[in-house]
Each structure stands twice: as C-alpha cells, then as structure tokens.
N, CA, C and O atoms as a DFTB+ gen file, in Angstrom:
372 C
 N C O
     1  1       0.849      -1.175       0.000
     2  2       0.000       0.000       0.000
     3  2       0.895       1.238       0.000
     4  3       1.763       1.389       0.859
     5  1       0.669       2.129      -0.984
     6  2       1.484       3.339      -1.026
     7  2       0.952       4.366      -0.034
     8  3      -0.084       4.152       0.595
     9  1       1.665       5.481       0.104
    10  2       1.346       6.459       1.137
    11  2      -0.019       7.119       0.922
    12  3      -0.735       7.384       1.887
    13  1      -0.380       7.384      -0.332
    14  2      -1.663       8.013      -0.592
    15  2      -2.826       7.098      -0.227
    16  3      -3.821       7.550       0.340
    17  1      -2.705       5.822      -0.549
    18  2      -3.734       4.858      -0.172
    19  2      -3.816       4.706       1.351
    20  3      -4.906       4.609       1.914
    21  1      -2.669       4.687       2.000
    22  2      -2.630       4.590       3.455
    23  2      -3.289       5.809       4.097
    24  3      -4.059       5.673       5.047
    25  1      -2.988       6.995       3.579
    26  2      -3.602       8.217       4.096
    27  2      -5.112       8.194       3.876
    28  3      -5.880       8.552       4.769
    29  1      -5.532       7.774       2.696
    30  2      -6.961       7.713       2.401
    31  2      -7.673       6.721       3.320
    32  3      -8.765       7.007       3.812
    33  1      -7.075       5.582       3.550
    34  2      -7.720       4.598       4.421
    35  2      -7.801       5.101       5.859
    36  3      -8.765       4.803       6.564
    37  1      -6.804       5.858       6.298
    38  2      -6.832       6.389       7.654
    39  2      -7.806       7.555       7.788
    40  3      -8.416       7.730       8.843
    41  1      -7.959       8.346       6.746
    42  2      -8.917       9.449       6.794
    43  2     -10.353       8.945       6.797
    44  3     -11.237       9.617       7.327
    45  1     -10.601       7.785       6.220
    46  2     -11.946       7.235       6.134
    47  2     -12.248       6.230       7.238
    48  3     -13.317       5.620       7.238
    49  1     -11.337       6.048       8.167
    50  2     -11.524       5.105       9.263
    51  2     -12.488       5.692      10.297
    52  3     -12.162       6.696      10.930
    53  1     -13.665       5.092      10.483
    54  2     -14.640       5.674      11.415
    55  2     -14.161       5.676      12.870
    56  3     -14.533       6.564      13.637
    57  1     -13.348       4.702      13.258
    58  2     -12.801       4.661      14.613
    59  2     -11.905       5.876      14.858
    60  3     -11.995       6.525      15.900
    61  1     -11.054       6.170      13.901
    62  2     -10.139       7.311      14.010
    63  2     -10.924       8.626      14.026
    64  3     -10.628       9.515      14.824
    65  1     -11.914       8.749      13.155
    66  2     -12.727       9.967      13.114
    67  2     -13.440      10.171      14.447
    68  3     -13.477      11.286      14.968
    69  1     -14.003       9.108      14.995
    70  2     -14.681       9.205      16.283
    71  2     -13.741       9.618      17.400
    72  3     -14.104      10.426      18.255
    73  1     -12.536       9.071      17.396
    74  2     -11.569       9.454      18.428
    75  2     -11.156      10.918      18.305
    76  3     -10.973      11.597      19.315
    77  1     -11.009      11.402      17.088
    78  2     -10.616      12.801      16.890
    79  2     -11.749      13.738      17.311
    80  3     -11.496      14.776      17.923
    81  1     -12.993      13.380      16.989
    82  2     -14.131      14.200      17.426
    83  2     -14.207      14.205      18.954
    84  3     -14.432      15.254      19.557
    85  1     -14.023      13.051      19.579
    86  2     -14.030      12.973      21.045
    87  2     -12.874      13.777      21.637
    88  3     -13.029      14.403      22.685
    89  1     -11.725      13.764      20.978
    90  2     -10.579      14.560      21.431
    91  2     -10.920      16.044      21.416
    92  3     -10.587      16.764      22.357
    93  1     -11.578      16.505      20.364
    94  2     -11.944      17.911      20.272
    95  2     -12.914      18.305      21.385
    96  3     -12.735      19.342      22.023
    97  1     -13.941      17.482      21.623
    98  2     -14.893      17.804      22.682
    99  2     -14.240      17.749      24.060
   100  3     -14.530      18.588      24.913
   101  1     -13.374      16.786      24.284
   102  2     -12.671      16.697      25.571
   103  2     -11.772      17.901      25.782
   104  3     -11.724      18.457      26.879
   105  1     -11.065      18.305      24.748
   106  2     -10.176      19.461      24.854
   107  2     -10.963      20.726      25.139
   108  3     -10.518      21.570      25.917
   109  1     -12.135      20.871      24.516
   110  2     -12.956      22.055      24.761
   111  2     -13.430      22.109      26.210
   112  3     -13.457      23.179      26.819
   113  1     -13.798      20.964      26.755
   114  2     -14.326      20.928      28.123
   115  2     -13.232      21.131      29.173
   116  3     -13.507      21.660      30.250
   117  1     -12.009      20.721      28.879
   118  2     -10.940      20.795      29.872
   119  2      -9.916      21.888      29.579
   120  3      -8.865      21.926      30.218
   121  1     -10.198      22.771      28.636
   122  2      -9.223      23.786      28.224
   123  2      -8.859      24.731      29.366
   124  3      -7.728      25.213      29.427
   125  1      -9.782      24.998      30.254
   126  2      -9.496      25.936      31.347
   127  2      -8.447      25.392      32.308
   128  3      -7.655      26.153      32.863
   129  1      -8.440      24.082      32.504
   130  2      -7.495      23.522      33.470
   131  2      -6.243      22.926      32.824
   132  3      -5.188      22.892      33.457
   133  1      -6.337      22.457      31.586
   134  2      -5.184      21.796      30.967
   135  2      -4.581      22.559      29.811
   136  3      -3.519      22.180      29.318
   137  1      -5.226      23.627      29.360
   138  2      -4.748      24.357      28.203
   139  2      -5.320      23.765      26.931
   140  3      -6.138      22.846      26.975
   141  1      -4.890      24.292      25.804
   142  2      -5.459      23.859      24.536
   143  2      -4.485      23.055      23.687
   144  3      -4.859      22.020      23.135
   145  1      -3.264      23.507      23.576
   146  2      -2.348      22.917      22.599
   147  2      -1.776      21.571      23.034
   148  3      -1.774      20.627      22.244
   149  1      -1.303      21.461      24.237
   150  2      -0.650      20.230      24.681
   151  2      -1.580      19.017      24.674
   152  3      -1.165      17.955      24.211
   153  1      -2.818      19.122      25.164
   154  2      -3.714      17.961      25.066
   155  2      -4.002      17.552      23.622
   156  3      -4.153      16.366      23.330
   157  1      -4.077      18.525      22.725
   158  2      -4.311      18.197      21.319
   159  2      -3.117      17.457      20.724
   160  3      -3.289      16.485      19.989
   161  1      -1.925      17.910      21.035
   162  2      -0.717      17.256      20.513
   163  2      -0.632      15.815      21.010
   164  3      -0.415      14.890      20.227
   165  1      -0.806      15.635      22.314
   166  2      -0.738      14.281      22.853
   167  2      -1.886      13.414      22.358
   168  3      -1.711      12.214      22.149
   169  1      -3.054      14.009      22.168
   170  2      -4.192      13.258      21.649
   171  2      -3.972      12.793      20.222
   172  3      -4.297      11.657      19.879
   173  1      -3.422      13.661      19.393
   174  2      -3.132      13.296      18.002
   175  2      -2.109      12.164      17.958
   176  3      -2.261      11.220      17.184
   177  1      -1.080      12.253      18.777
   178  2      -0.065      11.195      18.817
   179  2      -0.649       9.887      19.357
   180  3      -0.332       8.810      18.853
   181  1      -1.492       9.979      20.373
   182  2      -2.110       8.790      20.954
   183  2      -3.006       8.086      19.942
   184  3      -2.943       6.864      19.803
   185  1      -3.836       8.845      19.236
   186  2      -4.724       8.232      18.248
   187  2      -3.907       7.629      17.105
   188  3      -4.261       6.569      16.588
   189  1      -2.824       8.287      16.707
   190  2      -1.977       7.738      15.647
   191  2      -1.335       6.423      16.070
   192  3      -1.044       5.576      15.225
   193  1      -1.116       6.248      17.346
   194  2      -0.514       5.018      17.847
   195  2      -1.565       3.938      18.111
   196  3      -1.340       2.771      17.792
   197  1      -2.696       4.308      18.684
   198  2      -3.673       3.313      19.127
   199  2      -4.539       2.796      17.974
   200  3      -4.919       1.625      17.985
   201  1      -4.859       3.620      16.995
   202  2      -5.763       3.200      15.921
   203  2      -5.220       2.000      15.125
   204  3      -5.976       1.055      14.902
   205  1      -3.964       1.987      14.689
   206  2      -3.480       0.800      13.968
   207  2      -3.390      -0.442      14.868
   208  3      -3.511      -1.569      14.389
   209  1      -3.179      -0.229      16.159
   210  2      -3.076      -1.381      17.067
   211  2      -4.423      -2.082      17.233
   212  3      -4.459      -3.281      17.509
   213  1      -5.516      -1.364      17.072
   214  2      -6.837      -1.967      17.240
   215  2      -7.332      -2.660      15.981
   216  3      -8.320      -3.393      16.023
   217  1      -6.658      -2.436      14.869
   218  2      -7.093      -3.035      13.609
   219  2      -6.298      -4.279      13.242
   220  3      -6.337      -4.712      12.090
   221  1      -5.594      -4.848      14.173
   222  2      -4.894      -6.112      13.936
   223  2      -3.714      -5.996      12.999
   224  3      -3.594      -6.782      12.060
   225  1      -2.837      -5.028      13.233
   226  2      -1.644      -4.942      12.406
   227  2      -0.699      -6.099      12.734
   228  3      -0.957      -6.892      13.639
   229  1       0.377      -6.177      11.996
   230  2       1.264      -7.330      12.082
   231  2       1.897      -7.481      13.451
   232  3       1.898      -8.578      14.009
   233  1       2.431      -6.415      13.999
   234  2       3.088      -6.495      15.295
   235  2       2.298      -5.779      16.371
   236  3       1.169      -5.338      16.155
   237  1       2.915      -5.676      17.530
   238  2       2.261      -4.984      18.651
   239  2       2.191      -3.488      18.377
   240  3       1.156      -2.862      18.606
   241  1       3.276      -2.915      17.893
   242  2       3.324      -1.496      17.579
   243  2       3.267      -1.299      16.072
   244  3       3.815      -2.112      15.328
   245  1       2.610      -0.229      15.601
   246  2       2.579       0.027      14.160
   247  2       3.959       0.457      13.666
   248  3       4.767       0.985      14.431
   249  1       4.218       0.223      12.384
   250  2       5.506       0.649      11.844
   251  2       5.544       2.175      11.754
   252  3       4.514       2.842      11.850
   253  1       6.731       2.707      11.571
   254  2       6.938       4.152      11.604
   255  2       6.147       4.855      10.506
   256  3       5.604       5.936      10.732
   257  1       6.075       4.257       9.326
   258  2       5.348       4.860       8.209
   259  2       3.864       4.998       8.546
   260  3       3.268       6.049       8.308
   261  1       3.276       3.959       9.089
   262  2       1.865       3.996       9.461
   263  2       1.626       5.036      10.550
   264  3       0.630       5.758      10.511
   265  1       2.528       5.115      11.516
   266  2       2.397       6.091      12.594
   267  2       2.482       7.518      12.063
   268  3       1.657       8.358      12.423
   269  1       3.464       7.805      11.213
   270  2       3.644       9.165      10.706
   271  2       2.500       9.586       9.790
   272  3       2.044      10.728       9.849
   273  1       2.039       8.675       8.948
   274  2       0.877       8.990       8.105
   275  2      -0.354       9.160       8.984
   276  3      -1.224       9.973       8.673
   277  1      -0.442       8.408      10.070
   278  2      -1.543       8.564      11.013
   279  2      -1.534       9.928      11.683
   280  3      -2.592      10.515      11.907
   281  1      -0.363      10.435      12.002
   282  2      -0.261      11.776      12.596
   283  2      -0.767      12.816      11.597
   284  3      -1.514      13.723      11.964
   285  1      -0.360      12.682      10.341
   286  2      -0.816      13.616       9.310
   287  2      -2.333      13.512       9.133
   288  3      -3.019      14.529       9.034
   289  1      -2.854      12.288       9.094
   290  2      -4.301      12.091       8.950
   291  2      -5.050      12.692      10.136
   292  3      -6.103      13.302       9.957
   293  1      -4.523      12.527      11.328
   294  2      -5.172      13.072      12.516
   295  2      -5.192      14.596      12.492
   296  3      -6.184      15.207      12.888
   297  1      -4.121      15.207      12.039
   298  2      -4.068      16.663      11.950
   299  2      -5.080      17.162      10.921
   300  3      -5.760      18.162      11.153
   301  1      -5.183      16.472       9.791
   302  2      -6.171      16.846       8.778
   303  2      -7.577      16.712       9.345
   304  3      -8.397      17.618       9.198
   305  1      -7.859      15.583       9.993
   306  2      -9.185      15.371      10.577
   307  2      -9.503      16.398      11.657
   308  3     -10.625      16.898      11.730
   309  1      -8.523      16.714      12.492
   310  2      -8.734      17.703      13.542
   311  2      -9.020      19.074      12.947
   312  3      -9.860      19.809      13.467
   313  1      -8.337      19.428      11.870
   314  2      -8.595      20.708      11.202
   315  2     -10.006      20.740      10.621
   316  3     -10.687      21.762      10.707
   317  1     -10.446      19.645      10.038
   318  2     -11.799      19.585       9.481
   319  2     -12.832      19.696      10.606
   320  3     -13.812      20.430      10.479
   321  1     -12.616      18.973      11.697
   322  2     -13.559      19.007      12.817
   323  2     -13.627      20.410      13.415
   324  3     -14.718      20.892      13.723
   325  1     -12.500      21.064      13.583
   326  2     -12.520      22.424      14.110
   327  2     -13.128      23.396      13.112
   328  3     -13.754      24.374      13.519
   329  1     -12.962      23.153      11.808
   330  2     -13.613      23.975      10.794
   331  2     -15.123      23.844      10.851
   332  3     -15.840      24.840      10.771
   333  1     -15.606      22.621      10.990
   334  2     -17.047      22.388      11.126
   335  2     -17.564      23.049      12.397
   336  3     -18.637      23.652      12.397
   337  1     -16.808      22.933      13.467
   338  2     -17.206      23.573      14.734
   339  2     -17.286      25.083      14.575
   340  3     -18.217      25.707      15.084
   341  1     -16.327      25.680      13.877
   342  2     -16.334      27.133      13.665
   343  2     -17.544      27.568      12.841
   344  3     -18.159      28.593      13.131
   345  1     -17.881      26.798      11.826
   346  2     -19.056      27.120      11.020
   347  2     -20.327      27.025      11.852
   348  3     -21.196      27.893      11.772
   349  1     -20.431      25.953      12.659
   350  2     -21.614      25.780      13.496
   351  2     -21.721      26.896      14.522
   352  3     -22.811      27.423      14.743
   353  1     -20.627      27.264      15.145
   354  2     -20.652      28.322      16.152
   355  2     -20.996      29.670      15.517
   356  3     -21.687      30.483      16.130
   357  1     -20.522      29.911      14.301
   358  2     -20.796      31.173      13.635
   359  2     -22.254      31.263      13.195
   360  3     -22.867      32.325      13.301
   361  1     -22.815      30.160      12.703
   362  2     -24.202      30.189      12.249
   363  2     -25.177      30.137      13.426
   364  3     -26.325      30.566      13.305
   365  1     -24.725      29.617      14.546
   366  2     -25.586      29.526      15.726
   367  2     -25.860      30.920      16.305
   368  3     -26.910      31.162      16.899
   369  1     -24.919      31.809      16.125
   370  2     -25.189      33.180      16.539
   371  2     -24.400      33.632      17.652
   372  3     -24.544      34.775      18.087
C-alpha cells in the first residue's frame, strides 16, 4: 500500500474519526485547566498510535510509516472538525 492509499484509508476510518471528534470535545471541556495545545498534541499522537493497534496490524506497535501517516491524517481530521465547529458556532449566533 502506497502512502496516498494509506492516508486515504486512515482518513476514512470511522474509529479514528470518532476518536478525533471525542478529542476535540474533551479538549474544549478541559481547556481551562489543561490548556489547549498540549492535550491536542498528545491526543493526536495517541490516536496515531492506538488506531493501527486496534485493527490487527502485524506487530504490537505500528511501523513508523503507518504512525507518521496517522499523525498527518489526525491533523487533517482535527482541522476539518474544528472547521465544522467554527461554522456551526458562527451560524448559531
């Protein structure tokens, strides 16, 4: 599987999308006590590590390529989720 196919499969993974949406809501609720940036960074790295492990990859830990493409996919998904949130907040009034 080349990098573009790997990125596409990770962007369309419903488990990963759900974790990123949950990360955004958790970060919003705890921003006053934990800040905004650090929980997002650790959350993106955690999802990039845990998502391939739950899908039955070859070893215990995902290979470096899968992890790095997962980080990129998570950042893209997080940007989309925050974009949708911004649109909803703006139209809500």
